[in-house]
N, C-alpha and C positions, 0 to 999 in steps of 0.2 A: 504493499499499499505505499502509494508517493503520497505525501499530505499536500503538498505546495500544489500539485496536480488535480487530488480530488479538490480540495478548495477553491482549485483557478474553475473547476468545470463548473460547481455547486452555485459560486459567486455569478460566473457568465450568465446563467441559468435564470439565476434569481433578477439579474439587471437587465438583462434582455426583456421578462416577462414586464419590468415596469421602466421600461423605455428609454433605457442607457445603453450603455457600450461599457463591457469590461477594458481597462486600457490595462491593469496590471494588477499583481499580485505581490505582496511582500511577507515574508516572513522572520522575523529578527528579535535575539534576547537583548532586554533591558533588565540589568541587575535582577532580581529572580522572576519576573515575568517574559512570558511572551508578549511580541505586538504582533498584529495582525492588521498589517494594514492593504487598503483594496481601493484605486483608485479609480472612477468613471467618468467617462462621458456623453456629453451627446453635442449635436450641431450645434443647438441653440443656447448653449452652459447648462450649468449643473448647478442645482440650485440649495440649499440648507436641506427644505423638504427634500430633496432628491436622496442626500444623503441618507439623510434618519431615517426614510422609507427603508431603501435598501439595510444598513444597519439593525434595524428592528428585524426586517423579513429572515436576510443571510444570521444574524443572533441566534434567533428562534430553533433553525436549522441546527447551527451548529451545538446548540444545547441539544437539543432534540434528538440528533444522533451522534452526539457526543464526540464529535471528529475529533475537537481539539484534547481530548481525552481529560485529565483530572490537572491536570497545571493548567495555573492560571494565566490567564490572558485577557489582552484588552483589544479588542478592536474597535477600528478606524477608518473612517468611510470618507475618501474627499475625490475632489477634482486634482487632474494632474497641475494644474496652472497653465495655465496659457503659454509658459515659455518652456515648459518641457519638452526634450532633447526625444525628435520621434523615434523610435525602434522598432516600431514593426513597417511591413503595406500597407497594413491598415490605415498607420497612422497619418502616411503621409497621402492618401486616396480621402483619408475623412479633413484635409485640407487644403484639397482642391481649391482654388478661387481667391484663398489666402496669403499676404504676404510671408516670406519667412527666406530663411537666412540659410546659408550652406554653407559647410566648411569643407574642403578637400585634401586631401593628403599629396595629390599632384597638379601640380598648376592643369586648367586647359584656359587654351587660350591665352596662356601668361597670368592669367589666374586662378586665385584659390579659396577666393569668398565671391560669392555670389549672393544677391540681395533683390528681390523681384517676385512678382505676381506666381505660385505654384502651378501651373497650367494642365501640366497632364503625367498621371504613373502610368509608366509601363511595369512589365515583371524585371525588368535589367538598368532601367534610366528614366531620371525625373524630367522634364521640360518648366525650367524657368523663366520668364519672362520680363526684360528688366534692364532698365539702359537701352530702349530701342531696341532690342532682341532680342530673340530668343533663343534658347543654350539647353543641348541636351547634358545632363552629367550622368552618368551611370554610375549605381548608384553603391559599386563595392569602392570607387573613389570616395565617396564620403565619408567623414570622418562625423559629422555633424550636424542636422538640419534642425530648426526648430522655428516655429512660425515667430516672425519680427512685429512685435507687437510695438501699434501705432495707434495713439491718440487724434482721433480728428473731432 
């Protein structure tokens, strides 16, 4: 039994039923307790009510099925934040149309940093429109990509 995998599946099912997308799950130790941190998102943004509902529903299932065992733990549910680095293709796809900041391990046309609108996401590359042109950036060259937060 893989605890993280079991919790990820359960949290994903409960999040999806509530109109949310599971972004990440972490389990780590803080003193004598374990922390179970669940990150969720949705296109229009995650509200406090969304987090509270998921925390109640997931907490009830964890307790009913004794998934975390007898050891004390704290369940935290939150949004990953606007400027969280993308980890999966799903992260890229969720942010199509938004401005992004992409750092590369090798220069592409003499540049390692690209800022612009994320126009497309493929299996091997993304397309970023910025500075008057679109550039294809291979995923295997991306060191970090995240939303470029803009206050308008």
